[in-house]
C-alpha positions in Angstrom: 155.0 -140.9 -0.8 156.6 -144.7 -0.7 160.0 -144.8 1.0 163.2 -144.5 -0.8 166.7 -145.4 0.1 169.9 -145.0 -0.7 172.9 -147.6 -0.6 176.6 -147.0 -0.3 179.4 -148.3 -1.4 181.9 -147.1 1.3 185.6 -147.6 -0.1 186.3 -145.0 -2.8 182.9 -143.4 -1.9 182.2 -142.4 1.9 186.5 -143.2 2.9 189.4 -142.6 0.6 190.8 -145.9 0.6 193.0 -146.5 -1.8 196.3 -146.0 -0.1 195.2 -147.8 3.2 193.6 -150.5 0.5 197.0 -150.2 -1.2 199.1 -150.2 1.2 198.0 -154.0 3.8 198.2 -155.7 0.9 201.7 -154.7 -0.3 202.7 -155.3 3.9 200.1 -158.3 3.6 202.2 -159.3 0.0 205.6 -158.5 1.8 205.3 -160.7 5.1 204.0 -164.0 2.7 207.1 -163.8 0.0 204.5 -163.0 -2.4 204.3 -159.7 -5.1 201.1 -157.6 -4.9 202.1 -154.4 -8.0 199.5 -150.9 -7.8 198.5 -152.7 -11.5 197.5 -155.4 -9.7 195.8 -153.9 -7.2 193.6 -151.8 -9.5 191.5 -154.8 -10.6 190.8 -155.8 -7.2 187.5 -153.2 -6.3 184.3 -154.1 -5.5 186.1 -157.4 -4.7 186.0 -159.4 -1.5 190.1 -159.7 0.1 189.5 -164.6 0.1 188.3 -163.8 -3.9 191.4 -161.3 -4.3 193.7 -164.0 -2.6 193.0 -166.7 -4.4 192.7 -165.1 -7.7 196.4 -164.3 -7.4 197.9 -166.8 -4.9 196.0 -169.3 -5.5 199.2 -171.6 -5.8 200.4 -169.8 -2.2 197.6 -170.4 -0.2 196.8 -174.5 0.1 193.8 -174.2 2.6 190.7 -172.3 3.3 192.2 -172.0 6.5 195.4 -170.2 5.6 192.7 -167.8 2.9 191.2 -167.2 6.0 194.8 -165.9 8.0 195.9 -163.3 5.5 193.0 -162.3 5.3 192.4 -161.2 8.4 196.6 -159.9 8.4 195.0 -157.7 5.6 192.2 -156.3 7.2 193.6 -155.4 10.6 196.3 -154.2 9.0 194.4 -152.1 6.4 192.1 -150.9 9.8 194.9 -150.4 11.7 195.9 -147.6 9.1 192.8 -145.8 8.7 193.0 -145.8 12.6 196.6 -143.7 12.2 194.7 -141.0 10.4 190.8 -141.1 8.3 190.6 -140.4 5.5 186.6 -139.0 4.9 185.8 -137.7 1.6 185.2 -134.8 0.6 181.2 -133.7 1.1 180.0 -137.0 2.6 179.2 -135.7 6.4 177.3 -133.2 4.5 175.9 -135.9 2.0 174.6 -138.4 4.7 172.8 -135.3 6.9 171.1 -133.9 3.4 169.5 -137.6 1.8 168.0 -138.3 5.5 167.1 -134.4 6.4 165.3 -135.5 2.7 163.4 -137.9 4.5 165.8 -141.2 2.3 166.6 -143.5 4.4 170.1 -144.9 4.1 171.9 -147.9 3.9 175.4 -149.8 3.4 176.6 -151.9 0.9 180.4 -152.8 1.0 182.4 -156.1 0.4 184.6 -155.8 3.0 183.7 -157.6 6.2 181.8 -156.3 8.9 184.8 -154.5 11.3 186.3 -152.3 8.8 182.5 -150.8 8.1 182.6 -150.6 12.2 185.2 -148.9 12.3 184.1 -146.5 9.1 181.5 -145.8 10.8 183.1 -144.7 14.5 185.2 -142.0 12.6 182.6 -141.0 9.6 181.1 -138.0 10.7 176.7 -138.7 10.8 177.4 -142.4 10.3 174.5 -142.0 13.1 171.5 -141.7 10.2 172.5 -145.0 8.7 170.1 -147.3 9.5 171.0 -150.6 8.0 173.7 -152.3 6.8 175.1 -155.0 4.4 178.7 -156.3 4.5 180.8 -158.8 3.2 179.5 -161.6 5.9 176.3 -161.4 4.9 176.6 -162.5 1.5 178.2 -165.6 -0.3 178.7 -163.9 -4.0 181.3 -160.5 -4.3 180.5 -158.1 -7.1 179.9 -157.5 -9.1 177.3 -160.2 -8.2 173.7 -157.6 -6.6 173.3 -159.8 -3.6 175.4 -157.1 -1.1 172.8 -154.9 -2.5 170.0 -156.6 -2.7 170.7 -157.8 1.5 170.7 -154.6 2.6 167.6 -153.3 0.1 165.7 -155.7 2.3 167.2 -155.0 5.7 165.8 -151.5 4.9 163.0 -152.8 3.9 162.5 -150.7 0.5 162.2 -152.1 -2.6 165.2 -152.5 -4.7 163.4 -150.2 -7.5 162.6 -147.9 -4.8 166.5 -147.3 -4.0 169.7 -145.7 -5.4 173.1 -146.5 -5.3 176.3 -144.7 -4.7 179.2 -147.2 -6.5 183.3 -145.8 -7.6 184.1 -149.7 -8.8 183.1 -151.2 -12.7 182.1 -153.8 -10.5 179.8 -152.1 -8.1 178.3 -150.6 -10.4 177.5 -153.7 -12.4 175.9 -154.5 -9.0 173.8 -152.3 -8.6 172.2 -151.7 -12.3 171.7 -156.3 -11.5 169.8 -155.5 -8.4 167.1 -153.3 -10.6 168.6 -149.9 -8.9 169.7 -146.5 -9.9 173.1 -146.1 -10.3 175.2 -143.3 -8.8 178.9 -143.3 -9.8 181.9 -141.0 -8.3 185.1 -140.7 -9.6 188.2 -141.5 -8.8 188.9 -144.6 -8.1 188.9 -145.2 -11.7 188.5 -142.6 -15.0 184.9 -141.9 -16.1 184.2 -144.2 -19.7 185.0 -146.9 -17.1 181.4 -146.1 -15.2 179.3 -145.3 -17.6 177.0 -147.4 -17.3 175.5 -145.8 -14.3 173.0 -143.9 -14.5 174.7 -141.0 -13.7 178.1 -140.1 -12.9 179.7 -137.0 -10.9 183.7 -135.8 -9.5 182.1 -135.9 -6.1 180.3 -136.0 -4.1 178.6 -132.8 -3.7 177.2 -133.2 -6.7 174.9 -135.7 -5.1 171.5 -133.7 -4.4 168.6 -135.1 -2.8 166.4 -133.9 -5.9 169.3 -135.5 -8.4 168.5 -138.8 -6.3 164.7 -138.8 -6.5 164.8 -137.9 -10.4 166.9 -141.1 -11.0 164.2 -143.2 -8.8 162.0 -142.6 -10.4 163.2 -142.8 -13.5 162.1 -146.5 -14.7 164.4 -147.3 -17.5 167.2 -149.8 -16.3 170.0 -150.7 -18.3 
């Protein structure tokens, strides 16, 4: 039987990162004298930090070097918050173990910088089962572009059509579908109706089983 892969986004999927990210954006905004509201934050899921800075504060950052500096400050604040009290998603460790035992190859496809992924992998139980990762440092385009998932599949050595993505954001679902992969979306970051373009939607990681993943990867129809 051909190998199958499961590629996980991290924020909002394996780590409940909503508040850590929002707080870190607010800290950066306060330092720089700009605004970040929760309504603004809600539009950022799946995008790289540098894209977000350019989108909201183009008139305040006047050089690439300044964007890099703001990005560095924001992401360091996020890592500091995670390290203080790591918010692992319910069912994450059990799901990783179950998929590994069922023979799936596991990967990460995250828009975040590798340092963020490293922090999460150090704290997340059963993260040792990940065989590959693709981060914001590996790609030119953020989600909804499919690049990060295609890079992750390439590192796993598995064809995209034999992979499934687990995502929480509409942009991530779009990216997974554009990569030619099946997609399971988990609610929490956004409501179920905004994830309707996924192949399957769950409210908890505990609702994902190896049997469900196999059935979705084996379904040839892709939106």
